[in-house]
C-alpha positions as CSV (number, residue, x, y, z in Angstrom):
1,M,-137.2,-233.1,-38.3
2,S,-138.9,-232.1,-41.2
3,T,-139.1,-229.1,-43.2
4,V,-142.2,-227.6,-44.4
5,R,-142.3,-226.3,-47.9
6,E,-144.6,-222.9,-48.8
7,G,-145.8,-224.0,-52.2
8,L,-145.4,-226.7,-55.4
9,P,-141.9,-227.1,-56.6
10,E,-141.8,-223.9,-59.5
11,G,-142.3,-225.3,-63.5
12,R,-143.1,-229.2,-62.5
13,Y,-146.5,-229.1,-62.8
14,G,-147.0,-226.7,-65.9
15,R,-148.6,-222.3,-65.4
16,S,-151.0,-221.6,-63.5
17,A,-155.3,-221.2,-64.1
18,D,-153.9,-217.2,-63.2
19,E,-150.8,-217.1,-65.5
20,R,-152.2,-218.4,-68.4
21,A,-156.1,-216.4,-68.1
22,D,-153.9,-213.5,-67.3
23,R,-151.8,-214.1,-71.1
24,K,-155.1,-214.9,-72.5
25,L,-156.3,-211.2,-71.2
26,K,-153.0,-209.6,-72.9
27,I,-153.3,-211.1,-75.9
28,V,-156.7,-209.8,-76.0
29,G,-156.1,-206.6,-75.3
30,S,-153.4,-206.0,-77.4
31,V,-156.2,-207.5,-80.4
32,L,-158.3,-204.8,-79.0
33,G,-156.3,-202.4,-79.0
34,V,-154.6,-202.7,-82.8
35,A,-157.6,-203.4,-84.2
36,L,-159.4,-199.8,-82.0
37,L,-156.2,-198.1,-83.1
38,G,-156.9,-199.1,-87.2
39,V,-160.8,-198.1,-87.0
40,V,-159.8,-194.4,-85.6
41,G,-157.3,-194.2,-88.0
42,W,-159.6,-195.1,-91.0
43,I,-162.1,-193.1,-89.7
44,G,-159.4,-189.8,-89.4
45,W,-158.1,-190.8,-93.4
46,D,-161.7,-190.5,-94.5
47,Y,-162.7,-187.7,-93.4
48,V,-159.2,-185.8,-94.0
49,A,-158.8,-187.2,-96.7
50,G,-163.0,-186.8,-98.6
51,Q,-163.2,-183.2,-98.5
52,S,-161.8,-181.5,-101.0
53,V,-163.6,-179.1,-100.0
54,T,-163.5,-176.5,-96.2
55,A,-163.8,-173.5,-95.3
56,E,-163.8,-171.4,-92.2
57,V,-165.8,-168.6,-90.5
58,I,-162.8,-165.5,-89.9
59,K,-166.3,-163.1,-89.0
60,F,-169.5,-162.2,-89.6
61,R,-170.7,-158.7,-88.8
62,I,-174.6,-157.7,-88.5
63,V,-175.3,-155.0,-90.5
64,S,-179.6,-154.7,-90.6
65,A,-182.6,-156.8,-89.2
66,N,-182.3,-159.1,-92.7
67,E,-178.6,-158.9,-93.5
68,V,-175.4,-160.6,-92.2
69,K,-172.2,-160.4,-93.7
70,V,-169.3,-163.1,-93.3
71,H,-165.8,-163.3,-94.0
72,L,-165.5,-167.0,-95.6
73,E,-161.9,-168.5,-96.1
74,V,-162.3,-171.3,-98.0
75,R,-159.8,-174.1,-99.3
76,K,-159.9,-176.2,-102.4
77,D,-158.5,-177.8,-104.6
78,A,-157.5,-175.1,-108.5
79,G,-160.3,-177.0,-110.3
80,V,-162.5,-177.5,-108.3
81,T,-166.2,-175.0,-107.5
82,G,-166.8,-175.3,-104.3
83,V,-170.2,-174.8,-102.3
84,C,-170.7,-173.7,-98.9
85,T,-173.8,-173.7,-97.2
86,L,-174.3,-171.0,-94.4
87,S,-176.7,-170.6,-91.3
88,S,-177.8,-167.6,-88.9
89,Q,-179.4,-167.9,-86.1
90,D,-181.8,-165.4,-83.6
91,K,-181.7,-164.6,-79.9
92,D,-183.9,-167.2,-79.4
93,H,-181.4,-169.9,-81.4
94,G,-184.2,-170.1,-84.7
95,E,-183.1,-170.3,-88.4
96,V,-183.5,-167.1,-89.6
97,G,-181.5,-167.4,-93.1
98,R,-179.7,-170.7,-95.1
99,A,-177.8,-170.0,-98.4
100,D,-175.1,-171.9,-100.5
101,F,-172.6,-169.5,-102.1
102,T,-170.4,-170.9,-105.6
103,F,-166.6,-170.7,-105.3
104,A,-165.7,-171.4,-108.6
105,Q,-162.5,-169.4,-108.6
106,R,-159.5,-171.6,-109.6
107,D,-157.4,-170.1,-106.4
108,T,-157.1,-172.7,-103.9
109,R,-157.8,-170.6,-101.3
110,V,-160.4,-168.2,-102.3
111,D,-161.2,-164.9,-98.8
112,E,-164.8,-163.6,-99.6
113,V,-167.6,-161.5,-98.3
114,V,-170.9,-163.1,-98.7
115,S,-174.1,-161.3,-98.0
116,L,-176.5,-163.6,-95.6
117,K,-180.4,-162.8,-96.1
118,T,-182.4,-163.1,-93.4
119,T,-186.3,-162.9,-92.4
120,G,-185.8,-161.7,-89.0
121,R,-181.8,-160.7,-86.7
122,A,-179.4,-162.7,-86.6
123,T,-177.4,-163.1,-84.0
124,M,-175.2,-165.6,-84.9
125,V,-173.7,-167.0,-88.3
126,E,-173.0,-170.9,-88.6
127,L,-170.9,-172.8,-91.5
128,V,-173.1,-175.9,-92.2
129,G,-170.5,-177.5,-94.1
130,C,-169.0,-177.5,-97.9
131,Q,-168.7,-179.3,-100.7
132,A,-167.8,-179.8,-104.4
133,A,-169.9,-178.7,-106.9
134,P,-171.4,-181.4,-109.1
135,A,-169.5,-181.8,-112.4
136,G,-171.8,-180.6,-114.8
């Protein structure tokens, strides 16, 4: 009477091709995952560290067909003069106003209401961006 073997003896002939492929995939996946986390972290740090002036539109009020009052909260370093750009659009999404506003106060947080002149009736206001004013 003979016994029937179902497979090769374990460990006798080395690793199978599937095990080697699985190990390579795990290594490649780990390396790519770490690289992706590094890139995301670097982009995030560059974005946060690179902005010395930030702002937020708290609210706006349409005063007339040619003017919008905008309440801005600006955060910046005490010695930095900030410049923020606002844009307003009409109901058809056409730009009807754009202006730069300068914040030279020595405070790190500035709450101010600015007046944005428009060429038509605005329906929305957008903060385009803020940056530090060039030195000089």
